[in-house]
N, C-alpha and C positions, 0 to 999 in steps of 0.2 A: 299192661299187655301180658298174657300168659304164654306158656310154651306152645299152646295150640295155635295162637295167632302167628307165632314165629314160624312154625312148620308150614302154615298156609302161605306165608310170605315166601319161604324157600321153594315151595311147590310152584308158586306163581312165577318166580324167577326161572326155575327149570323149565316150566311150560313155555315161557317167552323164548328161551334159548332153543328148545325143540321146535317151536314154530318158525324161528329164524332158519334152522337147518332144513325144515320141510320146504319153506319158500325157496331157499337156495337150490335144493335138489330139483324142485319144479322148474325153476328158471333154467337149470342146466338141461333138463329134458326138453324144454321149449327151444333152447338154442340148438340142440342136436336135431330135433324135428325140422327146425328152420333150415339147417344146413342140408338135410336130406331133401327137403322140398325145393331148395334152390338148385340142387343137382338134378332133380327131376325136371324142373323148368328149363334148365340148360339143355337137357336131353331133348325136351320137346322143341326148343328153339332150333337145335341142330336138325331134327326131323323136318321142322318147318322150312328150314333153308334148303334141305334136300328136295322137298316137295316143290319149293319155288323153282329150283333148278330144273326138275322134271317138267314143271309147267312151262318154263321157258323153252325147253327142248321140244315139247309138243307143239307150242306155237310156231317154232321154227319149221318143224316138219309140215305143219298145216300150211304155212306160207309157201314152202317148197312145192307141196302138193297142188296148191292153187296155181302156182306158176306153171307147173307141168300141165295142169288141166287147160290153162289158157293156151299154152303152146300146142297142145293136142287139138284144141278147138281151131286154132289158126291153121294147123296142118289139115284138119278136116275141110276147112273152107278152101284151102289150096287144092285138096283132092277133088272137092266138088267142081272147082273151076276146070281141073284137069278132066273130070268126067264130062263136063259140058263140051270141052274142046275135043275130047277123044271119045266120042260115042261108040266107036267101033270096039273099044276095049271096055265097054260098060260092065260086062260081067266081072272082069277082074277088079275093076274099080269098086263095084258093089261089094265084092268080098272084102277088099281092103277097107271100105267104109264100114262094113259090119264089124270087121276086126277092130277098127279104130273106135267104133261106138262101144263095143264090148270093153275095150281097154279103158275108155272114158267112164263107163259104168263101174268098172273095178276101182278106178281111181276115186270115183264119187263114193263108193262103199267104204274105201279106205279113209276118205275124208270124214264120212259120217262116224266111223269107228273112232277116228282121232278126236272128233268133236265130242263124242260120248265120253271118251277117256278124259278129255280136257274138262268136261263138266263134272265128272266124278272127282278129278283132282282139285277142282275149284271148291266143291263141297267139302272135301277133306281139309283143304286149306282154311275154309271158313270155320269148320269145327275146331281145328287146332287154334285158330285165332281167338275164338270165344273161350276155349279152355285156358288159353294163356291169360286172357283178361281176368277170368275167375281166379286163377292162381295168383295174379298180381294183387287182386283185391284181398285174397287170403293172406298174402305176405304183409300187406298193409295192416290188416287186423292183428296179425301176430306181432308186428312191430309196436302197435298201440298197446297190446297186452303186455309186451315186454316193458314199455315205458311205465305202465301202471304198476307192474311188479317191482320195477326199480324204485319207484316212489314209495311203495309199501315197505320195501326193504330198508330204505332210509328212515322211514317213520318208525319201523320196528327197532332199528338200532338206537334211535333217540329214546324210545320207550325203555329199552333195556338199560341204557345209561341212567335214565331217571330212576328206574327200579333199584339199580345198584346204589345210587346215592340215598334213596329212601331206606334201603336195607342197612346201610352204615349208620344212618340216624337211628333206626330201630335198635341196632345193636347197642349203641350208646344208651338209649333209653332203657333197654333190658338190664344193662349193668347197674344203672341207677335204681331200677326196681329190685334187683337182687340185694343191693345194699339195704333198701328199705325193708325187704322181707326179713333180713337178718335182724334188723332192729325190732321188727314186729314179733319175731320169734322170742327175742329177749323179753319184750313186753308180755308175751303170752306166758313165759315162765314166771315172770313177776306176778301176773294175774293168778296163775295156779297156786303160787305160794300164798297170795292174799286170800285165795279161795279156801285154802286149808285153815288159815287164821280165822276167816269168817265162820267156817264150820265149828271151830272150837268156841268162838264167841257165841254162836247160835246155841250150842249145847249148854254153855254156861247160862245164857239168858233163859233157856227153857227150864233149867234147874231152878233159877231164881224165880221164874214165873210159877213153877210148881210149888215152890216154898211160899210165895206170896198168896197163891190160891189156898194152900192149907191154912196159912195164917188168917186169911179172910174168912174161911169156913169156920175156923175155931172162934174167931172174934164174933162172927154172926151168931154162933151158938150161945156165946156168952151174953150177947145182946138180947137174944130171945129168952134166955133164962132169967136175965136180970129185969126187974120191974122199974129200977131207977136208972134213967138215962141222963147223963150230964153232957154238957157242951164239949168237954174235952174228948170224950169217947167218939162223939159225932165227928169232930174235926179229924181225929185219927183215922176213922173209917173213910172219910172223904179224901184224906191224904193217900191212904193205901189204894183207894180206887183210881186216883189220878196217876199214881206210880204204875199201877197195873195197866192202865190204858196206854201210858207212855211206853211201857215195856212191850205191849202187844204191837203198837205202831212200829217200834224199832225192829221187832221180830219180823213183821211183814216187809219192812224195807230190806232187811237182810235176805229174806227169801226172794224178793224181786231181784236184788243184786246177784244172788246165786243163780237165778234163772238166766240172767243176762250174760254171765261170764261162762256158763257151761257150754260145752262144745255143741254147735248146731250145724256143722258141716265138716267135710273132710279136709278143709284147707289147713286147719291148725295141726293136722298130723304130718305135715310136710310131704316129702317125697315117699309116701308110704303107699304100697299096693297090697293091702291086707284087710281083714275084717275088723272094723272098729265100731265103737258104740258112740252114737250121737243122740241128741234129743231135739224135739220140736215142741212148740207151745201147745198145751192141751192134751198131750199124750205122754206115756212113759218113755224113758230112753229105750232105744232099739239098736240092733246091729245092722250095719251096712257094709258093703264091699267098696272100699276106697281104691281108686285107680289113678296113678300118676305117670303111666307109661304111654298111653295112647295119645292124650292131648294135653299133658302137663299136670301140674299139682292141683289138688283140691276137688277132683271129680268123684261123685258118689254114683255108683252103678245102680240104676233103677230097674233094668231088665237085661237079661243075658240069655241068648239062645245060640248053640253052636253044634250040638250033636243029636238033637231030637229026643233026649232022654226024659224030658219033662212034657206033660200034656198041657197045652195052653188053651184047650177048649174048655173053659171053666164058666161057672155062673157068676152072677153079680157079686154075691157076698165074698167069694174067693178072690175076685179081682179087687174088691174093696180092702180086704185084709192082707192080701199077698199070698204067694205060694212058692214052692220050690226050695232049693238048697243053695245057700250063698257060695258053696264050694263048686256048684255045677250050674244048671239052668234054673232061673227063678224070675219072679216078678215081685217087686218090693211092696206093692199095694197102693191103691188110689188114695186112701186116707192119709198115709205117710207122705205121699207126694203133695197132697193138698196142704198139709201142715208145714212142710218144708218150704214150699213156694209162697205160703202166706207169711212166713216169718221174715223173709228178705228176698230181694231180687235173685233170680237164678237164670243160668244159661242151660241150653239143651244141646248135647253133642251126640249125633247119630253116627255109628261106625258099622259099615257093612262089608262083608268079604264073601265072594262067591266061590264056587268049587274050582275055578281056574286061578284062585289066589289073587284075583283083581279086587282092589280095595276102593270103596266109595265112602264118602263121609259128607255130613252137612252140619252146620252150626247155626244155632238160633240165639240171638242176644237176649231175648226176654221170653221166659217160659213159665207158665203157671196154669193150674186147673181150679175149677170151682169146687164147692162142697158137695156132699152126697145129696143134699136136698135139691141141688141144681143139676143132678145127674153127672157130676164131675166133668162138666163141659170145659173145653179148653178156654182159659181166661185170656191168655196172650201168647202169641208165637210170632216173633219177628225174625225173619231170615237175615243172617249176617253174611255178607259177601266175603268170600275168602280168596 
């Protein structure tokens, strides 16, 4: 595990805590809205009670009016009897009857108005009843949502505890890795010292080879000039040739070992963030910008853009060979990327920052591209979840 994975773990833990805070604030908002809604429903219930009281009063008035109407009708009947018995006073009785009839009509109009008002109050009561049912349904939905949120909070708390335990395990693993890195650094120093000794041995073998070649050339001239060849000279030539072949084989082995121990990435430079020289199979050593600050130790920067000082609208050959300045904006080159990813497995880390200082990043566990003959197509790119 490198420092990049540790940072991603820390970010995941912070993200879980922030999610827990957001869910808690949402639940608080839901609780406040629920209290407001209950207050509104209580107000509606009070209004409904008032309307029910008014409705009862209207019914009482209607009953009283009906009683009065019945009384008036009985009075009219009595007056009619009086009219029949007292025909001499018919004119007065007719006036009284007309007055009573007008009074009855007025009472009937009042009764109609009361019935109309009663109907309106009944419609209002029905509307409030339906609204109350809808509010009750909404309250039930909010309660169900609150139960779901409570369950999610409990699950989030369990996940946070699990992440904490995983983080403690990762810290222990990181400490063991750091101790291993120290031992690897010691081994690297030993390899560098061995590399110097091998260089000295190679120079010595090259001198011996040159001497052997000169001896072989001299001996070949003697053989060409001499007409008498004996078995002793032939055996010496064969012996020299075998020694030469052995020397050449040993020299090639030392060259292979030299290629294997030379630096092929930024990891061996430790926590360095500077321009270093590395090499890849098939090409000469070249300079790269090593970075150990963004995602940990061992990262070689293949492209950097931050101020627009470099033109990235280039042709194929420029993208193949690379362009720009390692101290500013640059692209390292497709050929170098191909050689580096061909030599050993590599990871890709993409770091982006916008004008609002918001940072985004992505990490891919396996990255490589093909050769120029295959148009440098992406050979592998596996996203690593952080």
